[in-house]
C-alpha positions as a printed Julia matrix, in Angstrom:
63×3 Matrix{Float64}:
 -48.21  20.58  -19.74
 -49.2   20.53  -16.1
 -46.36  18.05  -15.4
 -43.78  20.62  -16.76
 -45.16  23.19  -14.22
 -45.46  21.04  -11.44
 -41.43  19.91  -12.11
 -40.47  23.71  -12.41
 -42.2   24.62   -9.23
 -40.44  21.59   -7.55
 -37.11  22.73   -8.92
 -37.83  26.34   -7.85
 -38.45  25.3    -4.56
 -35.42  22.58   -4.08
 -33.58  26.01   -5.08
 -34.79  28.5    -2.18
 -34.4   25.36    0.28
 -31.19  24.94   -0.55
 -30.29  28.9    -0.18
 -31.76  28.74    3.23
 -30.02  25.88    4.29
 -26.52  27.37    2.93
 -27.29  30.26    4.69
 -27.88  28.32    8.14
 -24.66  26.74    7.7
 -25.47  22.97    6.53
 -24.84  21.48    3.37
 -26.87  22.19    0.61
 -28.04  18.16    0.07
 -30.24  18.66    3.24
 -32.74  19.9     0.95
 -33.13  16.61   -1.09
 -34.67  15.49    2.15
 -37.75  17.46    1.19
 -38.34  14.82   -1.59
 -38.91  11.78    0.73
 -42.1   11.37    2.24
 -41.72  10.79    6.31
 -38.18  12.13    6.35
 -39.08  15.58    4.78
 -41.32  16.05    8.31
 -38.26  14.98   10.85
 -35.93  17.05    8.5
 -37.99  20.31    8.82
 -38.29  19.83   12.61
 -34.46  19.17   13.06
 -33.67  22.44   11.21
 -35.73  24.51   12.94
 -34.92  23.27   16.69
 -31.26  22.5    16.29
 -28.33  24.85   16.93
 -27.23  26.57   13.46
 -23.8   26.05   12.62
 -23.27  29.94   11.25
 -24.72  31.48   14.08
 -22.77  33.72   16.39
 -21.5   33.16   19.61
 -20.52  36.49   20.65
 -24.35  37.62   20.1
 -26.91  36.56   22.03
 -29.74  34.87   19.8
 -33.12  33.29   20.55
 -32.48  29.32   21.1
């Protein structure tokens, strides 16, 4: 039973992550990097510090 709950939580987390990544302008498949141990940390850093494609250039954003 606990494996089913863990699997459902993992699916829910990946779904939420895909929504966030999509709103930032990146492909939804980036969220699959969360499943690979060392790569997930690198992708979180990349996502946090890169320029997001969906940001509007005419608005002064904090970068």
